[in-house]
N, C-alpha and C positions, 0 to 999 in steps of 0.2 A: 322222645328221648333226646332229640337234637338240641332242644333248648338247654339241656345240661351242658352239651358240648360247647355251646357258643358263649356262655356267660364267663366273664373274666372278673374276678373279685380281688385279686392280688394287686395292691397299689404300685408295687415295683414294676409289675408287668404293664399296668396302665401307663406309667411314666415312660417305660421303654417304647410303648406303642405311640405315644405322643411325639417322641423323638423321631419317629419314622414319617410323621405327617408334616405337611407344610401349608395347609389351608384350614382355617376355621370358619365355618358357616354360622353366622350369628343371627338368631331369630329374635325379632323384637315384636312388640304388640303395636299393630298399626291401628289408626283411628277407625278404619272401615271394618274392623273385626277380623281381618285376614292377617296372618303373620307376614312380617316383612323381613326377608332373609338377605344378608350381605356376606359375601365371601371376603375374608381378609387373611393376611399373614398374621402370625402370632408368635409370642414367646410365652413361657410358662414357668412356674415353680410349684412344687408340691411340699406341703408341710405335713405334720402328723394329723392335722385336722381339715386342711383346705387344699384345694387346687386353685391357684391364682393364675388367670389367663390375662396376658397383656396384648393389646393391639394398638393401633394408632389411626387417627382420622382427622380430617379438617374440622375447623371450629364452626363451620356453617353447613347446613344440608339436612336432608330428611332424617338421617341417623340421629343427629344431635337433637332435632325437634322431638322425635319420638322418645329418645332416652331421657330427656328432661321431664317429660310427662310421665314416663313409666320406665324405671331403670331395670326391670326384670327382663332377663334374657335366657334363651336356651342356645347352647353352643354344640354344634355337631362337627366331628372330625372323622374322616374315613379314608381308607385306601383300599384298592381292589386289585387283585392279581388273577388274571384270566388265562387259562390254558385249555381251550376247548378241544384241541387235538391230542391231548395227553392226559387221559383220565388217571388220577392218582388216589388210591384208597377210596374210590367211589366218588370222587369230587372232580369238578371241572373248573373250579375257581377257589380262591381263598380271599378273605377280607379281614380287616381290623376296623373297628369303629368305637368311638367314645362319644358319649353324650353327657353334658353337664348343665346344670341350671344354677343361676346366681344372679347378682345385681351388678350392673356396670357403674363404676365411678369414673367420671371424666376428669382426669388430672391435668392441671395447667402447670407449666414449668415455674412460673413466678409465685405460685401458691404452695407447691410441694415439689421443690427441685429434686429431692432425694428419691421419691417414688417415681417421678417422671424419668429421671436418668436410669434408674433400675430397669424400668420397662423398656426404655430405649435400647439399652444394652442387651436385654434378653431377646428383643426382636431380632437382633443380629445373630446372637449365638444359637438360637433355636432354628434359624434358617441356614446354619452352617456358613455364615459369612464372617469376615473379619470385622470387628468393631471399629468404626470410625469415631474416635473420641470427640465429644462435644467441643473440647478445646481446639480441635482442628477445624471447626466450622466458624465461619465469620459471624453467624448469628444462630441462635437456638431456633430450630424449626418451629413455626407457629402452628402447632398441632396439639390436639389432645392425645395423651396416652390414656387409653381405656383400660381399666383394671376391673376384671370380673372375678369376684371372690365367690367360690363355690364350696359349700360344705361337702366333704367327701361322701356323705350319705346321699348327696344329690348327683353323684358321678357314677355312670354305668358304662360298661364296655363289653364288647362281644368280638368273637373271632370265628371263622369257619373251621380252621384247624385248631385242635386243642393246644393251649399254651400252658406249659408248666414252669418254665424258667425264662429268664430274660433272653437267653440264647435262642429260644424258640420264636421270638417276636419277629425278626426279619423274615420276609417271605422265603420259603423254601423253593429252590429252583428245581422243579419237578422233572425238567428235561435232563437233569444230571442224575436222576434216581432210576434204579431198576424198576421195571414194571411191577406194580404192587396193587392188587385189588382187595387186599384184606383190610376191612374197616379199622379205623383207629380204635384202640382199646381205651375206653374212657371210664372204665368201672371205678377207678379211684376218684375221678372228678364227680361222678354221680354220687358216690358214697359221701364225699365231702359236702356236696350241696345238700343232701338229705340230712346230714348231721347238723348243718347250719340252720336248716329249716325247723328242725325239731328242738332247737334251743329255746 
């Protein structure tokens, strides 16, 4: 039954979850057959059909070499809230996680300045920093802006506590709640999942 509780299928909820996160772990296909995973900061935008993830990196290095050979990546985002001394509704922790698959496009400023600057700005806003306009820089940073385009069908998300609205996404401060050992009522979530599976 817990698998019903954890799945998140509402894209507005996923968008709200991503706004709470600040690290993207990007998995690439290494030549030795093992995944090569790199943590990066990120920006994102979501359309009706895609999640587009923006990151940045130098123009030389192992990431670039691997991505030129195989642009397919898997991206993982997660945050975890632990409260081992305060059990709440049968739980000692809560988490949010998002996984997406897509292809990385490495954008250079001189070849696509519009996409490059869009990604540059989203990296600031999604990390809650004030944008430093390119016009205030002496030179444009010599970096790639990486754009990972993920079809929404390749985006999955989970949480420990059930999420029904965007307001549920930030972690609940269980220390401010009265003691509560009654499990979450997730009958509506289970019914919705079964209805989707039967379509």
